[in-house]
C-alpha positions as CSV (number, residue, x, y, z in Angstrom):
1,X,128.7,-80.3,-114.9
2,X,127.0,-79.3,-111.7
3,X,123.7,-80.6,-110.3
4,X,120.8,-78.2,-109.8
5,X,117.2,-78.6,-108.7
6,X,114.6,-76.5,-110.7
7,X,111.1,-76.1,-109.4
8,X,108.5,-74.6,-111.9
9,X,105.0,-73.4,-111.1
10,X,102.9,-73.4,-114.2
11,X,99.3,-72.7,-115.1
12,X,97.3,-75.9,-115.2
13,X,96.8,-75.3,-119.0
14,X,100.4,-74.7,-119.8
15,X,102.6,-77.2,-121.6
16,X,105.9,-78.2,-120.1
17,X,107.6,-79.0,-123.4
18,X,108.8,-75.4,-123.9
19,X,110.6,-75.4,-120.6
20,X,112.3,-78.7,-121.4
21,X,113.5,-77.1,-124.6
22,X,114.9,-74.1,-122.6
23,X,117.0,-76.6,-120.5
24,X,118.2,-78.4,-123.6
25,X,119.0,-75.2,-125.4
26,X,121.6,-74.3,-122.8
27,X,123.1,-77.7,-122.8
28,X,121.4,-79.1,-119.7
29,X,119.9,-82.5,-119.1
30,X,117.0,-83.4,-116.9
31,X,117.9,-86.5,-114.8
32,X,114.9,-86.7,-112.6
33,X,111.3,-85.4,-112.7
34,X,108.6,-85.1,-110.1
35,X,105.1,-83.7,-111.1
36,X,102.5,-82.4,-108.7
37,X,99.3,-81.7,-110.6
38,X,96.7,-79.1,-109.7
39,X,97.9,-78.0,-106.2
40,X,96.3,-75.0,-104.5
41,X,98.6,-72.0,-104.0
42,X,98.8,-70.3,-100.6
43,X,98.0,-67.0,-102.3
44,X,97.0,-66.0,-105.9
45,X,99.9,-65.5,-108.3
46,X,98.9,-63.7,-111.6
47,X,95.3,-64.3,-110.7
48,X,95.8,-68.1,-110.5
49,X,94.8,-70.0,-107.4
50,X,96.1,-73.5,-108.5
51,X,99.2,-74.6,-110.3
52,X,101.1,-77.6,-111.5
53,X,104.5,-78.1,-109.9
54,X,107.4,-79.6,-111.8
55,X,110.5,-80.5,-109.8
56,X,113.5,-81.4,-112.0
57,X,117.1,-82.5,-111.2
58,X,119.3,-80.9,-113.8
59,X,122.9,-81.4,-114.9
60,X,124.1,-78.1,-116.4
61,X,127.4,-76.3,-116.8
62,X,128.0,-73.6,-114.2
63,X,128.6,-70.9,-116.9
64,X,125.2,-71.6,-118.6
65,X,123.0,-71.2,-115.5
66,X,122.6,-67.4,-116.0
67,X,121.4,-68.0,-119.6
68,X,118.7,-70.4,-118.3
69,X,117.6,-68.0,-115.7
70,X,117.3,-65.2,-118.3
71,X,115.1,-67.4,-120.5
72,X,112.9,-68.3,-117.5
73,X,112.6,-64.6,-116.4
74,X,111.3,-63.6,-119.8
75,X,108.6,-66.2,-119.9
76,X,105.2,-64.7,-119.0
77,X,103.4,-68.0,-118.7
78,X,105.6,-69.2,-115.9
79,X,104.1,-68.3,-112.5
80,X,107.3,-68.8,-110.4
81,X,110.6,-70.8,-110.5
82,X,113.3,-71.7,-108.1
83,X,116.8,-72.9,-109.1
84,X,119.0,-74.3,-106.4
85,X,122.4,-75.9,-106.6
86,X,122.5,-79.3,-104.8
87,X,125.3,-81.6,-103.8
88,X,125.9,-84.4,-106.3
89,X,125.2,-87.7,-104.7
């Protein structure tokens, strides 16, 4: 399993449980979580000026990453996401 960092920008009202289920459904596990609540955005995204940031360290198989990206791309409540591969330390 490879280690990735996933950053999610969600509406303040949005629940993070569905995104944790997305990760679990592709066989990934969240090993670390950082939450930044109600941060202002540099510019409006989908008419939102504030967002909650979730930064997760994930362990997920390399062949399942595209499936996770596909699920995140189809989610209309998600403002933005960034998925990066990081060195395992």
